[in-house]
N, C-alpha and C positions, 0 to 999 in steps of 0.2 A: 589792570584786568587781564587775564588770560580768556581766551575764545576757543572753543571747539563747535564748529558747524558743519553738519551733514546734510545730504538732501537726497533723496530716493524719489524717484517714479514709482507709483502703485497702479496698478490695472484695477481701478475702483473709482465710482463717482466720491467727491469730497464728503458728501453726506454718512456714506458708508465708512471712509476712514474714521471720520470725526465720532460716529457711534462706537466704532472698535475702541477709540482712545477714552471714550468715556467708561468702560468699564475699567476703570481707574486702577484696581488692584491686579488685575491681569497685565494690562499694559506695563505698569512699572516693574511687575515682577519679570517680564519678558525680558528685561535689561541684564538679567543674570544674579539680581542681587541675592544674598544668602537667605535675606530675611526681607518682608516687606508687610507692612501693617497699615491698613487705612481706616481712619475715623473720621468721618465727614470730611472737612476739608484739609485735615492732616495726615500727613504721609511719613511713616517711618521706615527708614531702609538702614540695612547693616550689609556689609560686605568686606570680606578680606581683601586687601590690595597689597600685594608684597609681603613685607612684613609686619603691616600694619593693619589693623581692624578699623574701618571707617563706620560709624553711626550717624546718621543725619536724621532731623525732624524738619520735615517740608511742609509748607502752607502753600495751598493752590491759591492763585492770585488772579484777580480780575483783571484781564489785559484785553482793550479793545482791538489790539494789533496782533493777538495769538489767539490759537484755537484752544490752547492748552498751555498754563505757565505755572511754574512753581518757584519757590524762594525757600533758602535754608534759613530756619529759624534758630536751630541749635546744631553745633557740629565742628568739624575741624576747618571751615573755611571763613576766612573773614568777612565773605560775601559771596553767594552764589545763587544763580539764576537761570533757569530752563525754558525756554519757549518752544513751541510746536507751532507752525503754522503751515495749513494745509491749502494749497492752491489750485484750482482745476486746470488741467491740460487737455488737450485733443485725446489722448490715450486714456484719462482717467483724473489722477492727482499727482501732485508733488507735494511731498512732505518735506519740510526743511525745519531741522532742530537745532538749536543754537544754547550753547551752555556757556555762560561767562562765570568766571570765579576768579577769587583773590584768595592767596593761601594766607591763612595765620601762623606765621613762621614760629611764633611761640609754641604752638600745638603740634605741627607737624615735623619740624627740626630736620634731621638727615634721613629720616625713614622716606618719605616722600619729598617729591618736587613736582613743580609744573608739568614737566614731561611725563611723569608717570601717571599723574592725574588725566592730562590731556590722552594718553595712549588708552587709559581704562576707560575713559568717557567715549572715546571714539568706538570701542568693542561694544559699550552698552547700548549706545545709539543705533549700530548696526543691528545688532540684536533685536532692537524693538521694531526697526524697519522690516526684518525678517519675519517677526511675527504679525505685523500689520499686512504684508503680503499673505501670508497664510491664513490669516483672520478674514481678510477680506477677497480673497479668492472666490470666484464662482463656483457653483456646483461642478463636480468633474462631468464630463460627457463621455469619458472613456468607458464603455461598455466591457471591457476586460479580455 
């Protein structure tokens, strides 16, 4: 299994960060996917990565160790799981996102390899953290 893990401190309490992540469609969309559709516990995403177009059907999973977790049900991976964990810090929260994946070589072939997927996933997770920072930021006190 390949793994991508990123963490970022967010200047907001854990409850605020979790509430933002609960807006699932907006949170998933913030990763920069070309298409996102949420239907209950099922999330469908599509994205162009290099020369390939990736479409995944993800299912939200109940994981006592994660604040949000989902697994691929259909797509290019042999297996893929992402977990987000929000922990309190003195300044607010730390969010850690971990994606583990195994490529289905028969489906992926020469167009994608683990390095491309890891780079893309880091970009997506970083964009989600940017969105969380913006979404969880307190009201501006700048009077102009």
